[in-house]
C-alpha positions in Angstrom: 0.0 0.0 0.0 1.3 3.5 -1.0 0.3 6.2 1.5 -0.1 9.8 0.1 -0.1 12.6 2.7 -1.6 15.9 1.5 -1.5 19.2 3.5 -5.3 19.5 3.8 -8.4 17.5 3.1 -9.5 19.4 -0.1 -6.1 18.7 -1.7 -6.3 15.1 -0.7 -9.7 14.7 -2.4 -8.3 16.1 -5.6 -5.3 13.7 -5.6 -7.6 10.8 -4.7 -9.9 11.6 -7.6 -7.0 11.6 -10.1 -5.6 8.3 -8.7 -9.0 6.6 -8.8 -9.1 6.3 -5.0 -12.8 6.2 -4.0 -13.5 4.5 -0.7 -13.9 7.0 2.1 -12.7 6.0 5.6 -12.3 8.0 8.8 -9.4 10.3 8.1 -8.4 8.9 4.8 -9.5 7.6 1.4 -8.4 4.2 0.0 -8.5 2.2 -3.2 -6.5 1.3 -6.2 -3.4 0.4 -4.1 -3.3 3.8 -2.4 -4.3 5.4 0.9 -4.7 9.2 0.6 -4.7 11.0 3.9 -4.0 14.6 5.1 -2.8 16.9 7.7 -4.4 20.2 8.8 -1.4 22.3 8.1 0.9 22.2 11.1 0.1 19.0 13.1 3.5 19.3 14.8 5.5 22.3 16.2 8.7 22.9 18.1 8.5 22.0 21.7 7.9 24.8 24.2 10.5 25.8 26.8 8.9 23.9 29.7 9.0 20.7 27.5 12.7 20.8 27.9 13.0 21.9 31.5 10.1 22.5 33.9 11.7 25.6 35.4 11.7 27.2 31.9 7.9 27.5 32.2 8.4 30.6 34.5 9.4 33.9 33.0 12.5 34.8 35.0 15.6 36.8 34.0 17.8 34.3 35.8 16.6 31.5 33.4 17.6 33.4 30.2 18.7 32.7 27.6 16.5 29.7 27.0 18.5 27.6 24.6 17.9 23.9 24.3 20.8 21.6 23.7 18.8 19.9 21.0 15.5 21.1 19.6 12.5 18.7 19.4 9.0 18.6 18.0 5.6 17.7 19.5 2.0 17.4 18.4 -0.2 20.4 18.5 -2.4 20.5 21.6 -5.7 19.8 19.8 -7.9 16.7 20.0 -8.7 16.7 16.3 -5.1 17.1 15.3 -4.0 14.3 17.6 -6.8 12.1 16.1 -5.7 12.8 12.6 -2.0 12.2 13.4 -3.1 8.8 14.9 -4.7 7.9 11.5 -1.5 8.9 9.7 0.8 7.0 12.1 -1.3 3.8 11.8 -1.3 4.0 8.0 2.5 4.6 7.6 3.4 1.6 9.8 2.2 -0.8 7.1 3.1 1.3 4.0 5.5 0.1 1.3 6.0 3.7 0.3 5.1 7.2 1.5 4.4 10.0 -1.0 4.8 13.4 0.5 2.1 15.5 -1.2 2.5 18.6 0.9 2.5 22.1 -0.6 5.5 22.4 -2.8 7.5 25.0 -0.8 9.7 25.4 2.3 6.8 25.6 4.7 5.0 22.6 3.1 8.2 20.6 3.3 8.6 21.4 7.0 5.0 20.5 7.9 5.2 17.1 6.3 8.7 16.2 7.4 7.8 16.8 11.1 4.8 14.6 10.8 6.8 11.9 9.2 9.5 12.2 11.9 6.9 12.0 14.6 5.3 9.0 13.0 8.8 7.3 12.8 8.5 6.4 9.2 10.8 3.6 8.1 9.8 2.9 4.5 11.0 4.9 1.4 9.6 8.4 1.0 9.0 10.1 -2.4 8.0 13.7 -3.1 5.2 14.9 -5.3 6.2 18.4 -6.6 3.6 20.2 -8.6 2.8 23.8 -9.4 -1.0 23.5 -9.9 -3.8 21.1 -8.9 -5.1 20.4 -12.4 -5.6 16.7 -13.3 -2.9 17.0 -15.9 -0.4 18.5 -13.4 -1.2 15.8 -10.7 -0.8 13.0 -13.2 2.4 14.4 -14.5 3.7 14.8 -10.9 3.0 11.2 -10.0 4.8 10.1 -13.2 7.8 12.1 -12.0 8.0 11.5 -8.3 11.3 12.5 -6.7 13.2 11.0 -3.8 12.6 13.0 -0.6 16.4 13.5 -0.3 16.2 15.9 -3.2 14.6 18.3 -0.8 16.8 17.9 2.2 18.3 21.4 1.8 14.8 22.9 1.6 13.9 21.2 4.8 17.2 22.3 6.5 16.3 25.9 5.6 12.8 25.5 7.0 14.1 24.1 10.2 16.7 26.8 10.6 14.1 29.4 10.1 11.7 27.9 12.7 14.5 27.5 15.2 15.7 31.1 14.6 12.2 32.4 15.1 11.8 30.3 18.3 15.1 31.5 19.7 14.5 35.2 19.2 10.8 35.1 19.8 11.0 33.2 23.1 14.0 34.9 24.5 13.5 38.5 23.3 9.8 38.5 24.3 10.5 37.2 27.8 13.5 39.4 28.2 11.9 42.7 27.3 8.6 41.9 29.0 10.4 41.2 32.3 13.0 43.9 32.0 10.9 46.8 30.6 7.3 45.8 30.8 7.4 44.9 34.5 5.2 41.9 33.8 2.2 44.2 33.2 2.4 44.0 29.4 3.8 41.3 27.1 6.2 42.9 24.8 6.2 40.7 21.8 9.4 40.7 19.7 10.1 38.6 16.6 12.9 38.2 14.1 10.8 39.6 11.2 8.0 41.3 13.2 10.1 43.8 15.0 12.2 45.1 12.0 8.8 45.5 10.2 7.4 47.5 13.1 10.7 49.6 13.2 10.1 50.5 9.5 6.7 51.9 10.3 8.0 53.8 13.4 10.9 55.2 11.4 8.6 56.5 8.7 6.4 58.2 11.3 9.5 59.8 12.8 10.4 61.2 9.4 6.9 62.6 8.9 6.9 64.2 12.3 10.3 65.7 12.0 9.8 66.9 8.4 10.2 70.7 7.9 8.6 71.9 4.7 10.8 74.1 2.4 9.3 76.7 0.2 10.4 77.4 -3.3 9.2 79.0 -6.6 9.1 77.4 -10.0 9.1 79.5 -13.2 6.9 78.0 -15.8 5.3 79.3 -19.0 2.4 78.2 -21.1 2.8 78.2 -24.9 0.2 76.7 -27.2 -1.6 75.2 -24.2 1.5 73.3 -23.1 3.4 74.0 -19.9 7.2 74.4 -20.1 9.4 74.5 -17.0 12.5 76.7 -16.7 15.7 74.7 -16.9 17.4 76.9 -14.3 15.6 75.1 -11.5 13.7 76.5 -8.5 14.1 79.9 -6.9 14.7 80.2 -3.2 12.9 83.5 -2.9 9.8 84.9 -4.6 11.7 88.1 -5.2 14.3 86.4 -7.4 11.7 84.5 -9.4 9.5 87.6 -9.8 12.4 89.6 -11.3 13.0 86.9 -14.0 9.3 86.6 -14.6 9.1 90.3 -15.4 12.1 90.1 -17.6 10.6 87.5 -19.9 7.1 89.0 -20.1 7.9 91.3 -23.0 9.5 88.6 -25.1 8.1 86.0 -27.4 8.6 82.3 -26.6 10.7 80.5 -29.2 11.0 76.8 -29.8 14.8 76.1 -29.9 14.7 72.4 -30.4 12.6 69.3 -30.9 14.2 65.9 -30.5 12.5 62.5 -30.9 13.9 59.2 -29.8 12.2 56.0 -30.6 12.1 53.3 -27.9 10.1 50.4 -26.5 8.2 49.8 -23.3 8.0 46.2 -22.1 4.9 44.6 -20.7 4.6 44.5 -16.9 6.2 41.4 -15.4 4.3 38.4 -14.3 3.2 38.3 -10.7 5.0 36.8 -7.7 3.0 36.7 -4.4 4.3 40.1 -3.1 3.7 42.0 -6.3 0.2 40.5 -6.5 -0.5 41.6 -2.9 0.8 45.0 -3.7 -1.4 45.4 -6.8 -4.5 44.1 -5.1 -4.0 46.5 -2.1 -3.4 49.4 -4.5 -6.4 48.7 -6.8 -8.9 47.0 -4.6 -7.7 47.9 -1.0 -7.5 44.2 -0.3 -5.2 43.5 2.7 -2.1 41.3 2.1 -3.8 38.5 4.1 -7.0 38.8 2.1 -5.1 38.5 -1.2 -3.2 35.5 0.1 -6.4 33.8 1.2 -8.0 34.5 -2.2 -5.1 33.4 -4.4 -4.8 30.2 -2.3 -8.4 29.5 -2.9 -8.0 30.2 -6.7 -5.1 27.8 -6.6 -7.1 25.1 -4.9 -9.9 25.6 -7.4 -7.2 24.7 -10.1 -7.6 28.1 -11.8 -4.1 29.5 -11.1 -0.7 28.0 -10.3 1.0 27.7 -6.9 0.9 31.2 -5.3 3.5 31.3 -2.5 6.3 32.2 -4.9 9.0 34.9 -5.0 9.9 34.9 -8.7 8.3 36.7 -11.6 9.8 34.3 -14.2 8.8 31.1 -15.9 11.0 28.1 -16.5 11.8 27.2 -20.1 9.7 24.0 -20.0 6.5 26.1 -19.6 7.0 27.7 -23.0 5.5 24.8 -24.9 2.5 24.8 -22.7 1.6 28.5 -23.2 -0.4 28.1 -26.4 -2.6 25.5 -24.7 -3.2 27.7 -21.7 -4.1 30.7 -23.8 -6.5 28.6 -25.9 -8.4 27.5 -22.8 -8.8 31.0 -21.5 -12.3 31.3 -23.0 -13.2 34.5 -21.2 -10.4 36.3 -22.9 -10.8 35.2 -26.5 -10.8 38.8 -27.7 -7.3 39.2 -26.3 -5.9 35.7 -27.0 -7.1 35.3 -30.6 -4.4 37.6 -32.0 -1.8 35.2 -30.5 -3.3 32.1 -32.0 -1.2 30.5 -34.7 1.7 32.8 -34.3 5.2 32.1 -32.8 5.1 33.5 -29.3 8.1 35.5 -28.1 10.4 33.8 -25.7 11.8 36.8 -23.9 14.4 36.5 -21.1 12.1 38.9 -19.2 9.6 36.0 -18.9 11.5 32.7 -19.4 14.7 32.3 -17.3 15.6 29.0 -15.6 18.3 30.7 -13.6 15.6 32.8 -11.8 13.3 29.9 -11.0 14.0 27.5 -8.1 11.0 25.6 -6.6 8.2 27.4 -8.6 7.6 29.8 -11.4 5.5 33.0 -11.4 1.8 32.9 -10.8 -0.1 32.3 -14.1 -3.5 30.9 -15.1 -3.8 27.2 -15.7 -6.4 27.4 -18.4 -9.2 26.1 -16.1 -12.4 28.1 -16.3 -12.7 30.7 -13.5 -16.5 30.1 -13.3 -16.1 28.7 -9.7 -14.6 31.9 -8.4 -16.3 34.5 -6.2 -16.6 38.1 -7.5 -13.6 39.1 -5.4 -11.5 36.2 -6.4 -12.4 37.0 -10.0 -10.8 40.5 -9.6 -7.5 38.8 -8.5 -7.7 36.3 -11.3 -8.3 39.0 -13.9 -5.0 40.7 -12.9 -3.1 37.5 -13.3 -4.8 36.6 -16.6 -4.1 40.0 -18.2 -0.5 40.1 -17.1 0.0 36.6 -18.5 -1.6 37.5 -21.9 0.3 40.8 -22.1 3.8 39.3 -21.9 3.2 37.6 -25.3 2.0 40.7 -27.1 4.5 42.8 -29.0 6.4 45.5 -27.1 4.7 49.0 -27.0 6.6 51.2 -29.5 7.0 54.8 -28.4 8.7 58.0 -29.4 10.1 60.1 -26.6 9.8 63.8 -27.5 11.8 66.6 -25.8 10.9 70.2 -26.7 13.1 73.1 -25.6 12.3 76.8 -25.8 13.5 80.2 -24.8 12.1 83.5 -23.7 14.6 86.3 -23.4 17.7 84.4 -22.1 15.8 81.8 -20.0 15.7 78.3 -21.2 12.6 76.1 -20.8 11.8 72.4 -21.5 9.0 69.9 -21.6 8.8 66.3 -22.7 6.3 63.6 -23.5 5.8 60.2 -25.2 4.1 59.4 -28.4 2.6 55.9 -28.6 3.4 54.6 -32.1 2.2 51.1 -31.7 0.0 49.9 -28.8 1.5 46.4 -28.5 0.8 44.9 -25.1 -1.2 48.0 -24.1 -4.2 46.6 -26.0 -4.6 44.1 -23.2 -5.5 46.9 -20.8 -7.5 49.0 -23.2 -11.0 49.2 -24.7 -12.8 49.9 -21.5 -10.9 47.0 -19.8 -7.8 48.7 -18.5 -6.9 48.2 -14.9 -8.2 51.7 -14.1 -11.3 51.3 -16.2 -10.1 54.3 -18.2 -9.2 54.4 -21.9 -8.1 57.9 -22.8 -4.8 57.6 -24.5 -4.9 57.3 -28.2 -2.0 55.8 -30.2 -1.5 59.0 -32.3 -0.9 61.5 -29.5 2.1 62.5 -27.5 1.6 62.7 -23.7 3.7 64.1 -20.9 3.3 61.0 -18.9 1.8 57.6 -19.5 -0.8 57.2 -16.8 -2.0 54.0 -18.4 1.5 52.5 -18.2 1.8 53.4 -14.6 -1.4 51.7 -13.8 -0.6 48.6 -15.8 2.7 48.1 -14.0 1.2 48.9 -10.6 2.7 52.3 -9.9 0.7 55.0 -8.1 -0.8 57.5 -10.4 0.0 61.1 -9.7 -2.8 62.3 -11.9 -5.6 60.7 -13.9 -5.5 60.0 -17.6 -7.9 62.9 -18.2 -5.3 65.3 -16.8 -2.4 64.2 -19.1 -1.3 67.0 -21.4 -1.1 66.4 -25.1 1.9 67.8 -27.0 1.1 69.4 -30.4 3.5 69.2 -33.3 6.2 71.8 -32.5 8.7 73.1 -35.0 12.1 74.6 -34.3 12.2 78.3 -34.8 8.5 78.9 -34.3 7.6 81.6 -31.8 4.7 83.5 -30.3 2.9 84.7 -27.3 3.3 82.8 -24.0 2.0 83.2 -20.5 4.7 82.9 -17.8 3.8 82.1 -14.2 5.6 81.8 -10.9 4.3 78.9 -9.0 4.9 78.5 -5.3 5.6 75.0 -4.1 6.4 73.3 -0.8 8.3 70.1 -0.2 6.1 67.4 1.2 6.8 64.9 3.9 7.1 61.2 3.2 3.8 59.4 2.9 2.8 56.9 5.6 3.1 53.3 4.6 0.2 51.4 3.0 0.1 47.6 3.0 1.3 47.8 -0.6 4.4 50.0 0.2 5.1 48.2 3.4 5.2 44.9 1.6 7.6 46.4 -0.9 9.8 47.7 1.9 9.9 44.3 3.5 10.8 42.8 0.1 13.8 45.2 -0.3 14.9 45.4 3.4 13.6 48.9 3.8 15.0 50.4 0.6 12.5 52.2 -1.7 13.1 50.7 -5.1 10.8 51.4 -8.1 12.9 49.8 -10.8 11.6 46.2 -11.4 15.0 44.7 -12.3 16.8 46.3 -9.3 14.0 45.2 -7.0 14.3 41.6 -8.2 18.0 41.7 -7.4 17.4 43.0 -3.9 14.8 40.3 -3.0 17.5 38.0 -1.6 18.0 40.5 1.2 14.3 41.0 1.9 12.8 40.3 5.3 10.4 37.5 5.7 9.2 35.2 3.0 6.4 36.1 0.5 4.1 33.6 2.2 4.7 35.0 5.7 4.8 38.8 5.2 1.0 39.1 5.2 0.8 37.3 8.5 3.5 39.5 10.0 1.6 42.6 9.2 -1.6 41.1 10.6 0.2 40.2 13.8 1.4 43.8 14.3 -2.3 44.9 13.9 -3.5 42.3 16.4 -0.9 43.2 19.0 -1.9 46.9 18.7 1.6 47.9 17.5 0.3 49.5 14.3 -3.1 50.9 13.2 -4.8 51.8 9.9 -6.6 54.9 8.8 -8.1 54.3 5.5 -5.2 52.8 3.6 -2.4 54.5 5.6 -0.5 52.6 8.4 0.7 54.3 11.5 2.5 53.0 14.6 0.5 53.1 17.9 2.1 54.7 21.0 2.8 51.1 22.2 4.6 50.3 19.0 6.7 53.5 19.2 7.6 52.9 22.8 8.6 49.3 22.1 10.9 50.2 19.3 12.4 53.1 21.4 13.6 50.7 24.1 15.3 48.2 21.7 19.0 49.2 21.6 20.1 46.2 19.6 20.1 47.0 15.9 20.0 43.3 15.1 16.5 43.1 16.5 15.1 46.0 14.6 17.2 46.6 11.5 15.4 45.6 8.3 18.8 45.5 6.5 20.5 43.2 9.0 17.5 41.0 9.2 17.6 40.8 5.4 21.1 39.5 5.7 19.8 36.6 7.9 17.1 35.9 5.2 19.8 35.8 2.6 21.7 33.2 4.6 18.6 31.1 4.9 18.3 31.2 1.1 21.9 30.1 0.8 21.1 27.2 3.2 18.3 26.2 0.8 20.8 26.3 -2.1 23.4 24.3 -0.1 25.8 27.2 -0.1 25.6 27.9 3.7 25.6 25.5 6.6 22.3 25.3 8.6 24.2 24.5 11.8 26.3 27.7 11.4 23.2 29.8 11.0 21.6 28.4 14.2 25.0 28.8 16.1 25.1 32.5 15.0 21.6 33.0 16.3 22.4 31.3 19.6 25.4 33.5 20.1 23.4 36.6 19.2 20.6 35.6 21.6 23.1 35.2 24.4 24.7 38.6 23.7 21.2 40.2 23.5 20.2 38.9 26.9 23.5 40.1 28.5 23.2 43.5 27.0 19.6 44.1 28.1 20.2 42.8 31.7 23.1 45.2 32.0 21.2 48.2 30.7 20.5 50.7 33.4 19.2 53.6 31.3 15.6 52.5 31.3 13.8 50.9 34.3 10.5 50.2 32.6 8.1 51.8 30.2 4.5 52.9 30.6 2.3 51.4 27.9 -1.2 52.6 27.1 
């Protein structure tokens, strides 16, 4: 008998259906030489401090640091979990082979391995590794089962992460609660949670300390187009007014018109973080809501595995693309131009070197008819991005126009859309903003539609974009100069979208897609856990939300203020730990070394706080 262990009952049912396993039992399904059973996510967890030593149950400074000689696991304290584990344990005793059918990722590997360890499995274990739950993917996965040992490094990284979170979470929370909270408030501190909170507090500090600076911009309007003086801003109104008066009596002359042809690439495919960012920006979905919906879409077989951190596809997917496009019946008006033509194989889309466990999130071709209206919004984003990357590039002409009034130089610029290319996927009343105001034969100062398609915030609507007429060098005429007062503005509070981006890039604001991809290795948290971290900060009353903006609470500010150790609150340093965990996964860094470093850091942290005499305790609201 072969025993298949899925991560949840719904996935087990899908696998059983494909394998022809029909007879339902209590806690499993059997037939056709298989038993298909399931966990409920984490059935096992790391032992608690008192499981190692009874005295560690009490929160005392004298007992810190709490560092077990060897970490162990135990069953979750739940009757239903214990019952299901009993079913699994009884099945694996008589199994000829175990097939690990857990979610194909680091967390899924950890969940299943702990269950198998607790059940003391002796027989061979194989791994089902699939990126979607379609019948075709499951069948293909069972035809290509891999030895469990192929994923030992993935498991090592998962265990190292869990131990690291345990060490810092248990010790730092107890330490700060006893030392500064006087036992009246639990001061929760975590390896990823605290640096994320520190990002929000730092942004609030920047906002509060911001001092606006006044300046004046000299502009002029010629043929209904606004030109800006090349000399920059004036520090005083008097200086600007003098120049303004000087040019009033002179015509405005066009001194140059340059055009440079170029291309704009389609927006990249989605990874989990970019999907969460876009859904928050467009629909105000929280990161947790988006994760829940895309997980449901995956389980309904409509999209591929969602907990991914790459925006690329592996080369083997290329041959499957025409079939997927053909099955996307709700998008025939967009896919029909691609039918029967050789699809591009761009390195911006297909790159094996950028794909490890899973590829970017894409449709499977299964009809989305089973999706809820909210899930359909998420799916539509995924579907349009997928279609768009196979359209031609958008061809543009960048136009720069220079002019002069008296001896003052002015400039304006814009883009002319020569060929729509991939933009067509977001046009005809079906753009991501619902607006369709940019024609292919006009030059605009900014492409609002492009900004929307790639998920950037719009500074103005498409209706407000200026159209550049056909200027000719040497022409001149009346103009209307103005002196415009302006003030520098403070940084904006984080939204969930921008906070996710900050976590992804270790606190660095990066707008460029390629640079952002390069910085992901130093991001804090994993794509699958960032939403939960943000939710935890809300639940613990460390951050709050006003509309879409996120602010720290007084409790969050005070907590960050007492943490002296940068290792606990620096997004950049925490990003370095995350990079080491990724290297563990690749086999380029020793898991034992990572844990040893964290043990050493934990000990030094405890010693440093106990010896701190600058703060006795903090008053929390």
